[in-house]
N, C-alpha and C positions, 0 to 999 in steps of 0.2 A: 462403538455403540452410539446410536442416535439418541441424544438427550431429549426426553419427552417433557411435556408441560408438568406432569406429575413429579418428575425428577427435580425440576427447578422450583416448583411452588413453595416448598418449605424454606427456601433461602432467599427468596425474592420478596421485596416489599410490594405492597399493592401498587404503588406508583410505578415501580420497575416492571411489574408483571404486565401493566397496561402497554408498555413499550416493546415487549418481546414479540418476535415473529411468531405467527401462528403456524400450525402444521402445513397449511396451504403456502405460506410464505417460505417455509423451509423447503417444500417441494419445488417451489419456483426457483429458489437458489440452486438446489441440486440439479435442476433441469437446465436452467439458463446460465448459471455460473455467476450471477450477480443479483443484487437485491438492494432496494433503497428503504431505509428505516423511516419511522415516524420522527418527529422533531425531538431530539434528545439533548441538544445544546441550546442555551438561550443566546440572544443577540449579545448580551453583555459579556458572556463567557467567550464568545467567538471574537468580539471586538478586543477583548483583553489579550487573547492569543495573537491576533494580528499586531497589536501594539508591541507585544513582547518579541514577536518574530522580526519586526522591522528594527527594533532596538538592537536585537542580536546582529542583524545584518550590518548595522552601522557602527556598533561599538564593541562587538565581540562577545565571547562566551562568559557566562557566570561560572562555569565549571569546565575547565579544559579537558579535552579528550585524553585517554591514556596514551594514544598514539596519534600523531598528526596525520591528517589526510590531505589530499590534493586541494588546492585553493578553490577550484571550481566546484568542489563538492561541499564547501562551506563558504558560500558566496560573501564577498565583501565588495564595496564600491570600486576598489582598484582593479577588480577582475574585469570590469566593463559590462556593458549591457548584454544580457543573454537570458535564457530561461534560468532563473535563479533557484538554486537548491542549497538548503542548509541541512546537511545530514546530521543524524543523531541529535536532533533538536530537543528531544525529551530528556536525554542525559545532560545536555548542556544548559537547559533553562528550566528552573524549578517552577516558574509561573505556568509555563506551557504544560509541564508534567502534571502539576496539580489539577489542571482543568481537563487535559486531554485523556488521562488514564482513568476515566470514569468506570466504576465497576459494571454499570449497565452496558457499556461498550463491549467489555469482555464477555458478559453474559450472553449478549446477542450473538457475538462471534462464536461462542461455544455451541450455542444451539444450532446455528447455521452449519458449522463444521462437524457437528456430531461428536463432540469431545467434552471432557469434564474439566479441562484446564486450558486457559489461554494465557500465554506469555507474550510480552513484546519481543520482537526480533530487531527491528530498526525503525527509525522515524525520520520524517523530513518536513521542513517548512518550505513550501515551493511557491514561486511567484512567476506567472506567465505575463510578461509585459504586453501592452497593446501592440498589435502587428504593425510592421513597417513595410514599405514597398519592397525592400530588399531582404527582409527577415520576418518570417511569419511566426517563428517560435512554436512549431508544432512538435508533437511527441510521436515517434514512430511506433508501429504496432509491435508488441512484445508480450511475453508472459512474465509475471514477476518471478516465476520459478527459474527463469533464465539467469536471474541475478542471485538465486539461492540454490545453486546446484550442489552445494556442500550440505544441504539439509536433507534429512532422511524422509521427511514428511511430504505427502501430497495433499494434506488437508489445510495447509497454510492459506491464509486469506489476508486481504488488505482492507483496512477501513479508510475510506477517502472522505475527509471532512472538509467541505468547502467553507470558506470564511465569508462568503457572500452567495446570493443566488447564482447558480451556475447553469448555463444553458448552451445551446449550440452557437449562440452569438459570441459568447465570451470564452469558449473553449472547453465545453463539457467533455467528459470521457466518452469515446465511442467504443461500444462493446461488440465484439464478434460473437454474437449471442450463441451460447451452447458450444463454443469452440473448445472448452475444457473437456468435452466428451468426444472430440475428434478421434478417429481410430488410431491405435498405437502402431503406426507404420514408421518406417525409417525416415520418410519424407517429413512427416509431422514432427517426429522427434528432432529433426534438424531445425525445422522452423521454430520449435519451442525453445531452442537453445540460443537463438539469435538475440544478441543484445542491441536492439534497435531503438532503445529509448531516445537517444540523442540523434538518431538518424531520421531524415525525412524521406523514408522509402515510400514513394507514391505508388509503387507497384506491388506492395505486399498483398493486398486483397486479390489482385489479379493473379499473383503467383499461387496463392492458396486455392483460388477457384480453378486454376489450371490442373490442380491435383485431384479435382473432383470433389473437393470438400464443400460441405453446405455453408453458404455465405448468407448471413443475416446480420446486417450492421445496424445497431440501435444506439442512439445517444442516451446516456444516463443523466438526465437533467435532475439536479439535486438542489432543493431549496436550502437556504441558510438555516442551520439547526438540524437538518437531516444528515444522515451518513449513508454513503454508498459503500456497500461491501462487494468485493469480487474475489473469485477463486484464484489461487496462485497459478493455475494452468489456463486461465482464460486469456485469450488474446485481446488486447485493447490498445488504444492510442488516443490522441486528442488533436483537434484542429486548432487553428489560430484563434487568438483573442481579438475580435474585431470591435470590442468596446473601447472606450477612452480610459478605462481604469484597469489597474493590474488585477489579474485573476489569481487569488491566493488560496492555498489549501494546506491543511495539516494531513500528512499521510502516515499511517501506522501499518507496518508490516507485522502481522501477528502469526505466532506459531502455537500449535497445540502442544500439550504437555508431553507427548511422546516423541517430539522432534529431537534429533541429535545430529551431531556432526558426522558426515561421511566423506571420505576422500573422493574427489571428482577431478577429471582431467579434461583439458581442452583438446581441440583437434590436432594440435601439435604434440600432444602427450605431456604437456606441462601441467603440474598440479595447480588447480584453481584455488586462489586464496581470496575468500570473502573478506571485506573490511572488518566484519565482526570478528574474524579469526585473530585479528591484530588487537582487538579491544578487550576481549573477555579472557579470564584466566584459563589455564589448562586444567582438565579433569584428571582423575587418577590414571587414566590410560594415556595421558599426554596429549589429548586432543582438545580443541577449543570447546569450552563449556557453554553451550547455548542455554543452560538453565541458570547461569549466574544471576543471582538476585539483584545485583547492583545494576548491571547493564541490560538484562533481559527480565525485568520484574514481572511477577505474576499479576495479571489484571483480574482474573476470575478463576476460582477453583482452589 
């Protein structure tokens, strides 16, 4: 059910209501697969997140994860220069959690997705270093659903929170506009399962175009304090950071309240195991519990 302004009004403060997407904004999101909010974070809040993220990179977690993950997924200086990712940063760092999980963020996501509850699924503090001649640190075109194949929902969405103004010069996200609505063919299904985040596939757009798919590539330039939201089935990537400063962001993968674990298999027939499956407890059916309040807290609803 699409949540209307009337549905939300009784539980939103006046200040929150002013930040909510309009009916036209929701229509834009549904049609294009992405949308950029008004300013919902202050500079002070985002600077605090940046400082806490860098502290985590250099000195480690305040709260260890239930299960260790690969070192490159929780970057430390000894890993070396790369596109730096610190996974599950919300769980590991209370400062970032306290600021990043604003109710307004969940309220906006709920209205865009047409659901009455939003929970966290996973979170990342990411840093794209300035480009070097032999390493540009780009992000390959992918859908976030490719990394959430064990999720039942197709309403999941991502909140992309830049920690500075982000534009085409320092590596903004490039959206394949409307690609979440590409036809449900075998070829598109295969593309949507490709895990190209860490791959520099320069030919992805050409491959998609060769299938006769509509190609409209748009950069999502997001000012500091704004949040970019995109659909889990939208294809997106990012170019190099040509500025002299790191381009940092807090990324929240969000799930609607109806999402639950489903078995999924790769092309070799092997059971896919999402890192979340190793972190959350099991439910009564013995499956990973994506509604666990400690690891996947409710943000709205």
